[in-house]
N, CA, C, O and the ligand as a Tripos MOL2 file, in Angstrom:
@<TRIPOS>MOLECULE
protein
  293   291    74     0     0
PROTEIN
NO_CHARGES

@<TRIPOS>ATOM
      1 N          -4.8210  -21.5780    0.6910 N.3       1 MET1
      2 CA         -5.5490  -21.9460    2.0560 C.3       1 MET1
      3 C          -4.7190  -21.8460    3.1380 C.2       1 MET1
      4 O          -5.1380  -21.5460    4.2560 O.2       1 MET1
      5 N          -3.3650  -22.1160    2.8430 N.am      2 GLU2
      6 CA         -2.4530  -22.1870    4.1140 C.3       2 GLU2
      7 C          -2.3200  -20.8270    4.6900 C.2       2 GLU2
      8 O          -2.1750  -20.5900    5.8890 O.2       2 GLU2
      9 N          -2.3860  -19.8800    3.6530 N.am      3 VAL3
     10 CA         -2.5040  -18.3880    4.1600 C.3       3 VAL3
     11 C          -3.5530  -17.9220    4.9340 C.2       3 VAL3
     12 O          -3.4440  -17.1210    5.8630 O.2       3 VAL3
     13 N          -4.7730  -18.5410    4.4540 N.am      4 LEU4
     14 CA         -5.9160  -18.0770    5.0960 C.3       4 LEU4
     15 C          -5.8660  -18.7580    6.5440 C.2       4 LEU4
     16 O          -6.2270  -18.1480    7.5500 O.2       4 LEU4
     17 N          -5.4330  -19.9540    6.5630 N.am      5 ALA5
     18 CA         -5.3710  -20.6010    8.0100 C.3       5 ALA5
     19 C          -4.7350  -19.9160    9.0220 C.2       5 ALA5
     20 O          -5.1540  -19.7920   10.1730 O.2       5 ALA5
     21 N          -3.4130  -19.3470    8.4290 N.am      6 LYS6
     22 CA         -2.6520  -18.3930    9.3430 C.3       6 LYS6
     23 C          -3.3410  -17.1880    9.7370 C.2       6 LYS6
     24 O          -3.1740  -16.7330   10.8690 O.2       6 LYS6
     25 N          -4.0760  -16.6530    8.9280 N.am      7 TYR7
     26 CA         -4.8640  -15.2660    9.2910 C.3       7 TYR7
     27 C          -5.8220  -15.7950   10.4630 C.2       7 TYR7
     28 O          -5.9030  -15.2400   11.5580 O.2       7 TYR7
     29 N          -6.4880  -16.8630   10.1170 N.am      8 GLU8
     30 CA         -7.3750  -17.4710   11.0560 C.3       8 GLU8
     31 C          -6.9590  -17.5990   12.6080 C.2       8 GLU8
     32 O          -7.6660  -17.3710   13.5890 O.2       8 GLU8
     33 N          -5.7140  -17.9950   12.5630 N.am      9 GLU9
     34 CA         -4.9880  -18.2830   13.7900 C.3       9 GLU9
     35 C          -4.9760  -17.0100   14.6390 C.2       9 GLU9
     36 O          -5.0260  -16.9720   15.8680 O.2       9 GLU9
     37 N          -4.9030  -15.9670   13.7930 N.am     10 THR10
     38 CA         -4.6660  -14.5380   14.5640 C.3      10 THR10
     39 C          -5.9580  -14.1490   15.3500 C.2      10 THR10
     40 O          -5.9740  -13.3280   16.2680 O.2      10 THR10
     41 N          -7.1230  -14.8910   14.8420 N.am     11 GLY11
     42 CA         -8.3200  -14.3870   15.4880 C.3      11 GLY11
     43 C          -9.0660  -13.2970   14.8870 C.2      11 GLY11
     44 O          -9.9990  -12.7030   15.4280 O.2      11 GLY11
     45 N          -8.5200  -13.0390   13.5530 N.am     12 LEU12
     46 CA         -9.2550  -11.9200   12.7280 C.3      12 LEU12
     47 C         -10.5240  -12.2400   12.3760 C.2      12 LEU12
     48 O         -10.8330  -13.4310   12.3500 O.2      12 LEU12
     49 N         -11.4930  -11.2230   12.0390 N.am     13 THR13
     50 CA        -12.6250  -11.4920   11.4450 C.3      13 THR13
     51 C         -12.4570  -11.6160    9.9270 C.2      13 THR13
     52 O         -11.5670  -11.1030    9.2500 O.2      13 THR13
     53 N         -13.5840  -12.4750    9.4670 N.am     14 PRO14
     54 CA        -13.3160  -12.8070    7.8090 C.3      14 PRO14
     55 C         -13.2620  -11.4000    6.9620 C.2      14 PRO14
     56 O         -12.7420  -11.2820    5.8520 O.2      14 PRO14
     57 N         -13.8670  -10.4210    7.6670 N.am     15 GLU15
     58 CA        -13.6470   -8.7930    7.0370 C.3      15 GLU15
     59 C         -12.1480   -8.5260    7.1600 C.2      15 GLU15
     60 O         -11.5160   -8.1750    6.1640 O.2      15 GLU15
     61 N         -11.6150   -8.6650    8.2300 N.am     16 GLN16
     62 CA        -10.2650   -8.1400    8.4960 C.3      16 GLN16
     63 C          -9.1930   -9.0440    7.7450 C.2      16 GLN16
     64 O          -8.1440   -8.5330    7.3560 O.2      16 GLN16
     65 N          -9.4690  -10.4060    7.5420 N.am     17 VAL17
     66 CA         -8.7310  -11.3170    6.5610 C.3      17 VAL17
     67 C          -8.7890  -10.7150    5.3820 C.2      17 VAL17
     68 O          -7.7280  -10.3780    4.8560 O.2      17 VAL17
     69 N         -10.0790  -10.4480    4.7070 N.am     18 GLN18
     70 CA        -10.1720   -9.8490    3.5760 C.3      18 GLN18
     71 C          -9.2750   -8.7900    3.2080 C.2      18 GLN18
     72 O          -8.6330   -8.7460    2.1580 O.2      18 GLN18
     73 N          -9.2640   -7.8410    4.2370 N.am     19 GLU19
     74 CA         -8.5440   -6.4100    4.0690 C.3      19 GLU19
     75 C          -7.2700   -6.8060    4.1380 C.2      19 GLU19
     76 O          -6.5210   -6.1440    3.4200 O.2      19 GLU19
     77 N          -6.6610   -7.8420    4.8870 N.am     20 LEU20
     78 CA         -5.1660   -8.1400    4.8630 C.3      20 LEU20
     79 C          -4.8510   -8.6340    3.4190 C.2      20 LEU20
     80 O          -3.8710   -8.2070    2.8100 O.2      20 LEU20
     81 N          -5.6510   -9.4840    2.9290 N.am     21 LYS21
     82 CA         -5.2770  -10.0990    1.5940 C.3      21 LYS21
     83 C          -5.2180   -9.0510    0.6110 C.2      21 LYS21
     84 O          -4.3300   -8.9360   -0.2330 O.2      21 LYS21
     85 N          -6.3380   -8.1960    0.7810 N.am     22 GLU22
     86 CA         -6.3700   -6.8630   -0.2160 C.3      22 GLU22
     87 C          -5.0950   -6.1940   -0.1030 C.2      22 GLU22
     88 O          -4.4240   -6.0020   -1.1170 O.2      22 GLU22
     89 N          -4.6390   -5.7670    1.2060 N.am     23 ARG23
     90 CA         -3.4400   -5.1080    1.5300 C.3      23 ARG23
     91 C          -2.2040   -5.7310    0.8510 C.2      23 ARG23
     92 O          -1.3770   -5.0070    0.2970 O.2      23 ARG23
     93 N          -2.1030   -6.7980    0.8820 N.am     24 ASP24
     94 CA         -0.9670   -7.6550    0.4740 C.3      24 ASP24
     95 C          -1.0610   -7.7710   -1.1480 C.2      24 ASP24
     96 O          -0.1180   -8.2790   -1.7560 O.2      24 ASP24
     97 N          -1.9710   -7.3940   -1.6990 N.am     25 THR25
     98 CA         -2.1280   -7.4030   -3.1910 C.3      25 THR25
     99 C          -1.4970   -6.0190   -3.7140 C.2      25 THR25
    100 O          -2.1100   -4.9620   -3.5670 O.2      25 THR25
    101 N          -0.2480   -6.0850   -4.3290 N.am     26 ALA26
    102 CA          0.3020   -4.9630   -4.8650 C.3      26 ALA26
    103 C          -0.6400   -4.1700   -5.7590 C.2      26 ALA26
    104 O          -1.2510   -4.6600   -6.7090 O.2      26 ALA26
    105 N          -0.7110   -2.6980   -5.3070 N.am     27 LYS27
    106 CA         -1.2870   -1.7800   -6.0530 C.3      27 LYS27
    107 C          -0.5910   -0.4990   -6.4130 C.2      27 LYS27
    108 O           0.0890    0.1580   -5.6250 O.2      27 LYS27
    109 N          -0.8040   -0.2190   -7.5930 N.am     28 ARG28
    110 CA          0.0310    0.7750   -8.2230 C.3      28 ARG28
    111 C          -0.2730    2.3270   -7.3080 C.2      28 ARG28
    112 O          -1.4090    2.7290   -7.0560 O.2      28 ARG28
    113 N           0.8000    2.9340   -6.9660 N.am     29 PRO29
    114 CA          0.7300    4.2610   -6.3220 C.3      29 PRO29
    115 C          -0.1430    5.0180   -7.4320 C.2      29 PRO29
    116 O          -0.2160    4.6610   -8.6080 O.2      29 PRO29
    117 N          -0.7510    6.0500   -6.9040 N.am     30 ILE30
    118 CA         -1.3160    7.1050   -7.8890 C.3      30 ILE30
    119 C          -0.3420    8.2170   -7.8540 C.2      30 ILE30
    120 O           0.1030    8.7600   -6.8430 O.2      30 ILE30
    121 N          -0.0930    8.4590   -8.9740 N.am     31 LYS31
    122 CA          0.6980    9.7520   -9.1010 C.3      31 LYS31
    123 C          -0.0440   11.0600   -8.9240 C.2      31 LYS31
    124 O          -1.1330   11.1560   -9.4890 O.2      31 LYS31
    125 N           0.3890   12.0400   -8.2400 N.am     32 THR32
    126 CA         -0.1870   13.2130   -7.9220 C.3      32 THR32
    127 C           0.5580   14.4730   -8.3620 C.2      32 THR32
    128 O           1.7140   14.3740   -8.7740 O.2      32 THR32
    129 N           0.0450   15.4530   -8.3000 N.am     33 THR33
    130 CA          0.6910   16.5980   -8.7400 C.3      33 THR33
    131 C           0.6710   17.6580   -7.6270 C.2      33 THR33
    132 O           0.7240   18.8570   -7.9010 O.2      33 THR33
    133 N           0.5950   17.1970   -6.3650 N.am     34 ASP34
    134 CA          0.4430   17.9340   -5.0370 C.3      34 ASP34
    135 C           1.7980   18.7060   -5.0890 C.2      34 ASP34
    136 O           2.7780   18.1970   -5.6330 O.2      34 ASP34
    137 N           1.8360   19.9100   -4.5310 N.am     35 GLU35
    138 CA          2.9750   20.6360   -4.2840 C.3      35 GLU35
    139 C           3.5350   19.9480   -3.0440 C.2      35 GLU35
    140 O           2.9580   19.9030   -1.9570 O.2      35 GLU35
    141 N           4.7560   19.4020   -3.3350 N.am     36 THR36
    142 CA          5.4340   18.6610   -1.9370 C.3      36 THR36
    143 C           6.3720   19.4970   -1.3430 C.2      36 THR36
    144 O           6.6850   19.3000   -0.1690 O.2      36 THR36
    145 N           6.9150   20.4910   -2.0490 N.am     37 GLY37
    146 CA          8.1370   21.1890   -1.6890 C.3      37 GLY37
    147 C           9.3600   20.4640   -2.0890 C.2      37 GLY37
    148 O          10.3820   21.1250   -1.9060 O.2      37 GLY37
    149 N           9.5390   19.2560   -2.5980 N.am     38 ILE38
    150 CA         10.5280   18.6950   -3.1710 C.3      38 ILE38
    151 C          10.7660   18.6970   -4.5480 C.2      38 ILE38
    152 O           9.9300   18.1360   -5.2570 O.2      38 ILE38
    153 N          11.6270   19.1570   -5.0050 N.am     39 LYS39
    154 CA         11.6740   19.3550   -6.5340 C.3      39 LYS39
    155 C          12.3090   18.2190   -7.2190 C.2      39 LYS39
    156 O          13.0800   17.4700   -6.6200 O.2      39 LYS39
    157 N          12.0060   18.0710   -8.4570 N.am     40 TYR40
    158 CA         12.5680   16.8310   -9.0350 C.3      40 TYR40
    159 C          12.3520   15.3710   -8.6290 C.2      40 TYR40
    160 O          12.9450   14.3650   -9.0160 O.2      40 TYR40
    161 N          11.4000   15.5050   -7.7920 N.am     41 THR41
    162 CA         10.7910   14.3280   -7.2520 C.3      41 THR41
    163 C           9.2090   14.0520   -7.3990 C.2      41 THR41
    164 O           8.3820   14.9090   -7.0880 O.2      41 THR41
    165 N           8.8770   12.8470   -7.8760 N.am     42 ASP42
    166 CA          7.5300   12.6000   -8.2430 C.3      42 ASP42
    167 C           6.6600   12.4370   -6.8650 C.2      42 ASP42
    168 O           7.1810   11.8850   -5.8960 O.2      42 ASP42
    169 N           5.5090   12.8630   -6.8140 N.am     43 SER43
    170 CA          4.7010   12.5250   -5.7810 C.3      43 SER43
    171 C           3.6700   11.5630   -5.9490 C.2      43 SER43
    172 O           2.9920   11.6090   -6.9760 O.2      43 SER43
    173 N           3.4460   10.6500   -5.0340 N.am     44 TYR44
    174 CA          2.5870    9.7510   -5.1660 C.3      44 TYR44
    175 C           1.5090    9.5080   -4.1420 C.2      44 TYR44
    176 O           1.7360   10.0070   -3.0400 O.2      44 TYR44
    177 N           0.4440    8.8810   -4.2750 N.am     45 ARG45
    178 CA         -0.6640    8.8590   -3.1700 C.3      45 ARG45
    179 C          -0.9560    7.4560   -3.0330 C.2      45 ARG45
    180 O          -1.0730    6.7780   -4.0530 O.2      45 ARG45
    181 N          -1.0970    6.8990   -1.8040 N.am     46 CYS46
    182 CA         -1.3240    5.4750   -1.6350 C.3      46 CYS46
    183 C          -2.6810    5.1560   -2.2370 C.2      46 CYS46
    184 O          -3.5940    5.9400   -1.9790 O.2      46 CYS46
    185 N          -2.9300    4.0970   -3.0100 N.am     47 PRO47
    186 CA         -4.3050    3.6260   -3.4080 C.3      47 PRO47
    187 C          -5.2050    3.2760   -2.4910 C.2      47 PRO47
    188 O          -6.4110    3.2460   -2.7360 O.2      47 PRO47
    189 N          -4.6630    2.9650   -1.2930 N.am     48 ASN48
    190 CA         -5.5500    2.3090   -0.1150 C.3      48 ASN48
    191 C          -5.9860    3.6750    0.7690 C.2      48 ASN48
    192 O          -7.1720    3.9770    0.9040 O.2      48 ASN48
    193 N          -5.1300    4.2910    1.2260 N.am     49 CYS49
    194 CA         -5.3580    5.1740    2.5400 C.3      49 CYS49
    195 C          -5.1950    6.6310    2.0570 C.2      49 CYS49
    196 O          -5.5500    7.5360    2.8120 O.2      49 CYS49
    197 N          -4.6060    6.9490    0.6710 N.am     50 GLY50
    198 CA         -4.3680    8.2830    0.3650 C.3      50 GLY50
    199 C          -3.2430    8.9180    0.8430 C.2      50 GLY50
    200 O          -3.0120   10.0950    0.5670 O.2      50 GLY50
    201 N          -2.5160    8.2410    1.5400 N.am     51 GLY51
    202 CA         -1.2300    8.8180    2.3420 C.3      51 GLY51
    203 C          -0.2150    9.2640    1.2920 C.2      51 GLY51
    204 O          -0.0870    8.4920    0.3430 O.2      51 GLY51
    205 N           0.3990   10.1780    1.2920 N.am     52 ASN52
    206 CA          1.3720   10.9560    0.4190 C.3      52 ASN52
    207 C           2.7850   10.4820    0.6880 C.2      52 ASN52
    208 O           3.2440   10.5110    1.8300 O.2      52 ASN52
    209 N           3.4950   10.0340   -0.3770 N.am     53 PHE53
    210 CA          5.0530    9.8480   -0.2180 C.3      53 PHE53
    211 C           5.4960   10.3000   -1.6870 C.2      53 PHE53
    212 O           4.7510   10.4090   -2.6600 O.2      53 PHE53
    213 N           6.9200   10.5490   -1.6330 N.am     54 THR54
    214 CA          7.5390   11.1530   -2.6140 C.3      54 THR54
    215 C           8.7100   10.0180   -3.2740 C.2      54 THR54
    216 O           9.0890    9.0240   -2.6540 O.2      54 THR54
    217 N           9.0740   10.3120   -4.3380 N.am     55 GLY55
    218 CA         10.0990    9.3030   -4.8840 C.3      55 GLY55
    219 C           9.4760    8.0410   -5.5830 C.2      55 GLY55
    220 O           8.2790    7.8060   -5.4180 O.2      55 GLY55
    221 N          10.2850    7.1980   -6.3850 N.am     56 THR56
    222 CA          9.7350    6.1510   -6.7860 C.3      56 THR56
    223 C          10.6060    4.9850   -6.3460 C.2      56 THR56
    224 O          11.8310    5.0410   -6.2380 O.2      56 THR56
    225 N           9.7720    3.8220   -6.0790 N.am     57 GLY57
    226 CA         10.3850    2.7140   -5.7600 C.3      57 GLY57
    227 C          11.0490    2.7220   -4.2910 C.2      57 GLY57
    228 O          11.9160    1.9680   -3.8510 O.2      57 GLY57
    229 N          10.5230    3.5790   -3.7890 N.am     58 ILE58
    230 CA         11.2710    3.8610   -2.2350 C.3      58 ILE58
    231 C          10.8830    2.8850   -1.0650 C.2      58 ILE58
    232 O          11.6080    2.6140   -0.1070 O.2      58 ILE58
    233 N           9.6150    2.4000   -1.3010 N.am     59 ALA59
    234 CA          9.0310    1.5250   -0.3890 C.3      59 ALA59
    235 C           8.1790    0.5690   -0.9230 C.2      59 ALA59
    236 O           7.3030    0.8670   -1.7340 O.2      59 ALA59
    237 N           8.3910   -0.6650   -0.4880 N.am     60 ASP60
    238 CA          7.4870   -1.6910   -1.0560 C.3      60 ASP60
    239 C           6.2340   -1.8010   -0.5380 C.2      60 ASP60
    240 O           5.3990   -2.5000   -1.1120 O.2      60 ASP60
    241 N           5.8900   -1.0070    0.8150 N.am     61 TYR61
    242 CA          4.7020   -0.9750    1.1970 C.3      61 TYR61
    243 C           4.5470    0.5570    1.8010 C.2      61 TYR61
    244 O           5.4720    1.2940    2.1410 O.2      61 TYR61
    245 N           3.2480    0.8160    1.8400 N.am     62 CYS62
    246 CA          2.9740    2.1750    2.3300 C.3      62 CYS62
    247 C           3.2310    2.5130    3.6710 C.2      62 CYS62
    248 O           2.8540    1.7250    4.5390 O.2      62 CYS62
    249 N           3.7630    3.4690    3.9620 N.am     63 TYR63
    250 CA          4.3250    3.9520    5.3040 C.3      63 TYR63
    251 C           3.0590    3.9440    6.2670 C.2      63 TYR63
    252 O           3.0780    3.4850    7.4100 O.2      63 TYR63
    253 N           2.0590    4.4620    5.7020 N.am     64 HIS64
    254 CA          0.7920    4.8380    6.5090 C.3      64 HIS64
    255 C           0.0470    3.6890    6.8520 C.2      64 HIS64
    256 O          -0.2570    3.5240    8.0330 O.2      64 HIS64
    257 N          -0.3390    2.7540    5.8690 N.am     65 CYS65
    258 CA         -1.3020    1.5830    6.1160 C.3      65 CYS65
    259 C          -0.7540    0.2510    5.7840 C.2      65 CYS65
    260 O          -1.3460   -0.8220    5.8990 O.2      65 CYS65
    261 N           0.5150    0.4630    5.3350 N.am     66 GLY66
    262 CA          0.9280   -1.1480    4.9540 C.3      66 GLY66
    263 C           0.5750   -1.6140    3.6970 C.2      66 GLY66
    264 O           0.8690   -2.7680    3.3850 O.2      66 GLY66
    265 N          -0.1290   -0.7410    2.7810 N.am     67 GLN67
    266 CA         -0.5510   -1.3500    1.4930 C.3      67 GLN67
    267 C           0.7380   -1.6200    0.6680 C.2      67 GLN67
    268 O           1.7120   -0.8780    0.5450 O.2      67 GLN67
    269 N           0.5160   -2.9200    0.1000 N.am     68 ARG68
    270 CA          1.7890   -3.2400   -0.7690 C.3      68 ARG68
    271 C           1.6590   -2.3910   -2.0040 C.2      68 ARG68
    272 O           0.5590   -2.1050   -2.4770 O.2      68 ARG68
    273 N           2.7480   -2.0130   -2.4930 N.am     69 LEU69
    274 CA          2.9160   -1.1060   -3.7630 C.3      69 LEU69
    275 C           3.6060   -1.6600   -4.8200 C.2      69 LEU69
    276 O           4.7190   -2.1750   -4.7160 O.2      69 LEU69
    277 N           2.9330   -1.5590   -5.8850 N.am     70 ASP70
    278 CA          3.5440   -2.0940   -7.2900 C.3      70 ASP70
    279 C           4.1880   -0.9680   -7.9840 C.2      70 ASP70
    280 O           3.4740   -0.1060   -8.4980 O.2      70 ASP70
    281 N           5.4960   -0.8920   -8.0500 N.am     71 TRP71
    282 CA          6.1480    0.3210   -8.8420 C.3      71 TRP71
    283 C           6.7190    0.1100  -10.1840 C.2      71 TRP71
    284 O           7.5180    0.8240  -10.7900 O.2      71 TRP71
    285 N           6.0810   -1.1720  -10.5960 N.am     72 SER72
    286 CA          6.4400   -1.6680  -12.1240 C.3      72 SER72
    287 C           5.7890   -0.8100  -12.9590 C.2      72 SER72
    288 O           4.7050   -0.3450  -12.6080 O.2      72 SER72
    289 N           6.4090   -0.4490  -14.2970 N.am     73 GLU73
    290 CA          5.6510    0.4120  -15.0150 C.3      73 GLU73
    291 C           4.5110   -0.5440  -15.9090 C.2      73 GLU73
    292 O           3.6950    0.0020  -16.6510 O.2      73 GLU73
    293 ZN         -1.6170    3.6760    2.4820 Zn       74 ZN74
@<TRIPOS>BOND
     1     1     2 1
     2     2     3 1
     3     3     4 2
     4     3     5 am
     5     5     6 1
     6     6     7 1
     7     7     8 2
     8     7     9 am
     9     9    10 1
    10    10    11 1
    11    11    12 2
    12    11    13 am
    13    13    14 1
    14    14    15 1
    15    15    16 2
    16    15    17 am
    17    17    18 1
    18    18    19 1
    19    19    20 2
    20    19    21 am
    21    21    22 1
    22    22    23 1
    23    23    24 2
    24    23    25 am
    25    25    26 1
    26    26    27 1
    27    27    28 2
    28    27    29 am
    29    29    30 1
    30    30    31 1
    31    31    32 2
    32    31    33 am
    33    33    34 1
    34    34    35 1
    35    35    36 2
    36    35    37 am
    37    37    38 1
    38    38    39 1
    39    39    40 2
    40    39    41 am
    41    41    42 1
    42    42    43 1
    43    43    44 2
    44    43    45 am
    45    45    46 1
    46    46    47 1
    47    47    48 2
    48    47    49 am
    49    49    50 1
    50    50    51 1
    51    51    52 2
    52    51    53 am
    53    53    54 1
    54    54    55 1
    55    55    56 2
    56    55    57 am
    57    57    58 1
    58    58    59 1
    59    59    60 2
    60    59    61 am
    61    61    62 1
    62    62    63 1
    63    63    64 2
    64    63    65 am
    65    65    66 1
    66    66    67 1
    67    67    68 2
    68    67    69 am
    69    69    70 1
    70    70    71 1
    71    71    72 2
    72    71    73 am
    73    73    74 1
    74    74    75 1
    75    75    76 2
    76    75    77 am
    77    77    78 1
    78    78    79 1
    79    79    80 2
    80    79    81 am
    81    81    82 1
    82    82    83 1
    83    83    84 2
    84    83    85 am
    85    85    86 1
    86    86    87 1
    87    87    88 2
    88    87    89 am
    89    89    90 1
    90    90    91 1
    91    91    92 2
    92    91    93 am
    93    93    94 1
    94    94    95 1
    95    95    96 2
    96    95    97 am
    97    97    98 1
    98    98    99 1
    99    99   100 2
   100    99   101 am
   101   101   102 1
   102   102   103 1
   103   103   104 2
   104   103   105 am
   105   105   106 1
   106   106   107 1
   107   107   108 2
   108   107   109 am
   109   109   110 1
   110   110   111 1
   111   111   112 2
   112   111   113 am
   113   113   114 1
   114   114   115 1
   115   115   116 2
   116   115   117 am
   117   117   118 1
   118   118   119 1
   119   119   120 2
   120   119   121 am
   121   121   122 1
   122   122   123 1
   123   123   124 2
   124   123   125 am
   125   125   126 1
   126   126   127 1
   127   127   128 2
   128   127   129 am
   129   129   130 1
   130   130   131 1
   131   131   132 2
   132   131   133 am
   133   133   134 1
   134   134   135 1
   135   135   136 2
   136   135   137 am
   137   137   138 1
   138   138   139 1
   139   139   140 2
   140   139   141 am
   141   141   142 1
   142   142   143 1
   143   143   144 2
   144   143   145 am
   145   145   146 1
   146   146   147 1
   147   147   148 2
   148   147   149 am
   149   149   150 1
   150   150   151 1
   151   151   152 2
   152   151   153 am
   153   153   154 1
   154   154   155 1
   155   155   156 2
   156   155   157 am
   157   157   158 1
   158   158   159 1
   159   159   160 2
   160   159   161 am
   161   161   162 1
   162   162   163 1
   163   163   164 2
   164   163   165 am
   165   165   166 1
   166   166   167 1
   167   167   168 2
   168   167   169 am
   169   169   170 1
   170   170   171 1
   171   171   172 2
   172   171   173 am
   173   173   174 1
   174   174   175 1
   175   175   176 2
   176   175   177 am
   177   177   178 1
   178   178   179 1
   179   179   180 2
   180   179   181 am
   181   181   182 1
   182   182   183 1
   183   183   184 2
   184   183   185 am
   185   185   186 1
   186   186   187 1
   187   187   188 2
   188   187   189 am
   189   189   190 1
   190   190   191 1
   191   191   192 2
   192   191   193 am
   193   193   194 1
   194   194   195 1
   195   195   196 2
   196   195   197 am
   197   197   198 1
   198   198   199 1
   199   199   200 2
   200   199   201 am
   201   201   202 1
   202   202   203 1
   203   203   204 2
   204   203   205 am
   205   205   206 1
   206   206   207 1
   207   207   208 2
   208   207   209 am
   209   209   210 1
   210   210   211 1
   211   211   212 2
   212   211   213 am
   213   213   214 1
   214   214   215 1
   215   215   216 2
   216   215   217 am
   217   217   218 1
   218   218   219 1
   219   219   220 2
   220   219   221 am
   221   221   222 1
   222   222   223 1
   223   223   224 2
   224   223   225 am
   225   225   226 1
   226   226   227 1
   227   227   228 2
   228   227   229 am
   229   229   230 1
   230   230   231 1
   231   231   232 2
   232   231   233 am
   233   233   234 1
   234   234   235 1
   235   235   236 2
   236   235   237 am
   237   237   238 1
   238   238   239 1
   239   239   240 2
   240   239   241 am
   241   241   242 1
   242   242   243 1
   243   243   244 2
   244   243   245 am
   245   245   246 1
   246   246   247 1
   247   247   248 2
   248   247   249 am
   249   249   250 1
   250   250   251 1
   251   251   252 2
   252   251   253 am
   253   253   254 1
   254   254   255 1
   255   255   256 2
   256   255   257 am
   257   257   258 1
   258   258   259 1
   259   259   260 2
   260   259   261 am
   261   261   262 1
   262   262   263 1
   263   263   264 2
   264   263   265 am
   265   265   266 1
   266   266   267 1
   267   267   268 2
   268   267   269 am
   269   269   270 1
   270   270   271 1
   271   271   272 2
   272   271   273 am
   273   273   274 1
   274   274   275 1
   275   275   276 2
   276   275   277 am
   277   277   278 1
   278   278   279 1
   279   279   280 2
   280   279   281 am
   281   281   282 1
   282   282   283 1
   283   283   284 2
   284   283   285 am
   285   285   286 1
   286   286   287 1
   287   287   288 2
   288   287   289 am
   289   289   290 1
   290   290   291 1
   291   291   292 2
@<TRIPOS>SUBSTRUCTURE
     1 MET1         2 RESIDUE 1 A MET
     2 GLU2         6 RESIDUE 1 A GLU
     3 VAL3        10 RESIDUE 1 A VAL
     4 LEU4        14 RESIDUE 1 A LEU
     5 ALA5        18 RESIDUE 1 A ALA
     6 LYS6        22 RESIDUE 1 A LYS
     7 TYR7        26 RESIDUE 1 A TYR
     8 GLU8        30 RESIDUE 1 A GLU
     9 GLU9        34 RESIDUE 1 A GLU
    10 THR10       38 RESIDUE 1 A THR
    11 GLY11       42 RESIDUE 1 A GLY
    12 LEU12       46 RESIDUE 1 A LEU
    13 THR13       50 RESIDUE 1 A THR
    14 PRO14       54 RESIDUE 1 A PRO
    15 GLU15       58 RESIDUE 1 A GLU
    16 GLN16       62 RESIDUE 1 A GLN
    17 VAL17       66 RESIDUE 1 A VAL
    18 GLN18       70 RESIDUE 1 A GLN
    19 GLU19       74 RESIDUE 1 A GLU
    20 LEU20       78 RESIDUE 1 A LEU
    21 LYS21       82 RESIDUE 1 A LYS
    22 GLU22       86 RESIDUE 1 A GLU
    23 ARG23       90 RESIDUE 1 A ARG
    24 ASP24       94 RESIDUE 1 A ASP
    25 THR25       98 RESIDUE 1 A THR
    26 ALA26      102 RESIDUE 1 A ALA
    27 LYS27      106 RESIDUE 1 A LYS
    28 ARG28      110 RESIDUE 1 A ARG
    29 PRO29      114 RESIDUE 1 A PRO
    30 ILE30      118 RESIDUE 1 A ILE
    31 LYS31      122 RESIDUE 1 A LYS
    32 THR32      126 RESIDUE 1 A THR
    33 THR33      130 RESIDUE 1 A THR
    34 ASP34      134 RESIDUE 1 A ASP
    35 GLU35      138 RESIDUE 1 A GLU
    36 THR36      142 RESIDUE 1 A THR
    37 GLY37      146 RESIDUE 1 A GLY
    38 ILE38      150 RESIDUE 1 A ILE
    39 LYS39      154 RESIDUE 1 A LYS
    40 TYR40      158 RESIDUE 1 A TYR
    41 THR41      162 RESIDUE 1 A THR
    42 ASP42      166 RESIDUE 1 A ASP
    43 SER43      170 RESIDUE 1 A SER
    44 TYR44      174 RESIDUE 1 A TYR
    45 ARG45      178 RESIDUE 1 A ARG
    46 CYS46      182 RESIDUE 1 A CYS
    47 PRO47      186 RESIDUE 1 A PRO
    48 ASN48      190 RESIDUE 1 A ASN
    49 CYS49      194 RESIDUE 1 A CYS
    50 GLY50      198 RESIDUE 1 A GLY
    51 GLY51      202 RESIDUE 1 A GLY
    52 ASN52      206 RESIDUE 1 A ASN
    53 PHE53      210 RESIDUE 1 A PHE
    54 THR54      214 RESIDUE 1 A THR
    55 GLY55      218 RESIDUE 1 A GLY
    56 THR56      222 RESIDUE 1 A THR
    57 GLY57      226 RESIDUE 1 A GLY
    58 ILE58      230 RESIDUE 1 A ILE
    59 ALA59      234 RESIDUE 1 A ALA
    60 ASP60      238 RESIDUE 1 A ASP
    61 TYR61      242 RESIDUE 1 A TYR
    62 CYS62      246 RESIDUE 1 A CYS
    63 TYR63      250 RESIDUE 1 A TYR
    64 HIS64      254 RESIDUE 1 A HIS
    65 CYS65      258 RESIDUE 1 A CYS
    66 GLY66      262 RESIDUE 1 A GLY
    67 GLN67      266 RESIDUE 1 A GLN
    68 ARG68      270 RESIDUE 1 A ARG
    69 LEU69      274 RESIDUE 1 A LEU
    70 ASP70      278 RESIDUE 1 A ASP
    71 TRP71      282 RESIDUE 1 A TRP
    72 SER72      286 RESIDUE 1 A SER
    73 GLU73      290 RESIDUE 1 A GLU
    74 ZN74       293 GROUP 0 **** ****
């Protein structure tokens, strides 16, 4: 509830608060087979915004939307 209160102080709507909570919940990146031009590197897609990134465990958060990422197997 403390976390919720913090969000409320920012003046966000309940929908936005929900969105932030969702984004702060780690989600597994979606492995893709897209051609990235980078060999020997896996390619992943953000489960939230669909943004691409390569490599494993390179970022705790999506570069594009800030979605928290879960790299555990
Ligand atoms: Zn994203």
